[in-house]
C-alpha positions as CSV (number, residue, x, y, z in Angstrom):
1,X,61.6,-4.2,-6.3
2,X,59.2,-2.6,-3.9
3,X,55.5,-2.9,-4.6
4,X,53.1,-0.2,-3.8
5,X,49.4,-0.6,-2.9
6,X,46.7,2.0,-3.1
7,X,43.0,1.8,-2.2
8,X,40.8,3.0,-5.0
9,X,37.6,4.9,-4.4
10,X,34.5,3.0,-3.3
11,X,32.7,4.5,-6.2
12,X,35.2,3.1,-8.8
13,X,35.3,-0.3,-7.0
14,X,31.6,-0.5,-7.3
15,X,31.6,0.3,-11.0
16,X,34.2,-2.4,-11.6
17,X,32.0,-4.9,-9.6
18,X,29.0,-3.8,-11.7
19,X,30.7,-4.5,-14.9
20,X,31.9,-7.8,-13.7
21,X,28.5,-8.9,-12.4
22,X,26.9,-7.8,-15.9
23,X,29.5,-9.9,-17.7
24,X,28.8,-12.9,-15.7
25,X,25.0,-12.4,-16.3
26,X,25.6,-11.9,-20.1
27,X,27.8,-15.1,-20.3
28,X,25.0,-17.0,-18.3
29,X,22.5,-15.8,-20.7
30,X,24.6,-16.7,-23.8
31,X,24.9,-20.2,-22.3
32,X,21.2,-20.4,-21.9
33,X,20.8,-19.4,-25.6
34,X,23.3,-22.0,-26.8
35,X,21.3,-24.7,-24.9
36,X,18.1,-23.5,-26.4
37,X,19.6,-23.3,-29.9
38,X,20.9,-27.0,-29.4
39,X,17.4,-28.1,-28.4
40,X,15.8,-26.1,-31.5
41,X,18.3,-27.7,-33.8
42,X,17.5,-31.2,-32.5
43,X,13.7,-30.5,-32.7
44,X,14.4,-29.2,-36.2
45,X,16.2,-32.3,-37.3
46,X,13.5,-34.5,-35.8
47,X,10.8,-32.5,-37.8
48,X,12.7,-32.8,-41.1
49,X,13.0,-36.5,-40.6
50,X,9.2,-36.7,-39.9
51,X,8.4,-34.6,-43.0
52,X,10.7,-36.7,-45.2
53,X,9.3,-40.0,-43.9
54,X,5.7,-38.6,-44.4
55,X,6.7,-37.6,-47.9
56,X,7.9,-41.1,-48.6
57,X,4.7,-42.6,-47.2
58,X,2.7,-40.3,-49.3
59,X,4.5,-41.5,-52.4
60,X,4.0,-45.0,-51.7
61,X,0.3,-44.5,-51.1
62,X,0.0,-42.7,-54.4
63,X,1.5,-45.8,-56.0
64,X,-0.9,-48.1,-54.3
65,X,-3.9,-46.0,-55.5
66,X,-2.6,-45.7,-59.0
67,X,-1.9,-49.5,-59.3
68,X,-5.4,-50.1,-57.9
69,X,-7.5,-47.4,-59.5
70,X,-5.2,-45.8,-62.2
71,X,-3.7,-42.5,-62.5
72,X,-5.8,-39.5,-61.8
73,X,-6.6,-36.5,-59.4
74,X,-7.9,-37.3,-56.0
75,X,-10.3,-35.0,-54.1
76,X,-9.2,-35.7,-50.5
77,X,-12.4,-34.3,-49.2
78,X,-14.8,-36.5,-51.1
79,X,-12.7,-39.4,-52.0
80,X,-13.4,-39.1,-55.7
81,X,-10.8,-40.0,-58.1
82,X,-10.9,-38.4,-61.5
83,X,-9.1,-40.5,-63.9
84,X,-6.8,-39.0,-66.6
């Protein structure tokens, strides 16, 4: 079977190239976003772990205060503990 070749117009060829370039740029940007999301998810996990660790530390500190002074309400600005 014989193949036939034709030259398309420069205008159409430029449009094809333009769309291809835009696709490459878009894919590159999507890749950048995926990397940023990955880093954000890592940072989020680290912050959640810190929050949970702080919460556990605070609970342990409350137990120490309660065993030393009794149960009450602590004003963290003055250090005054009002017992129940």
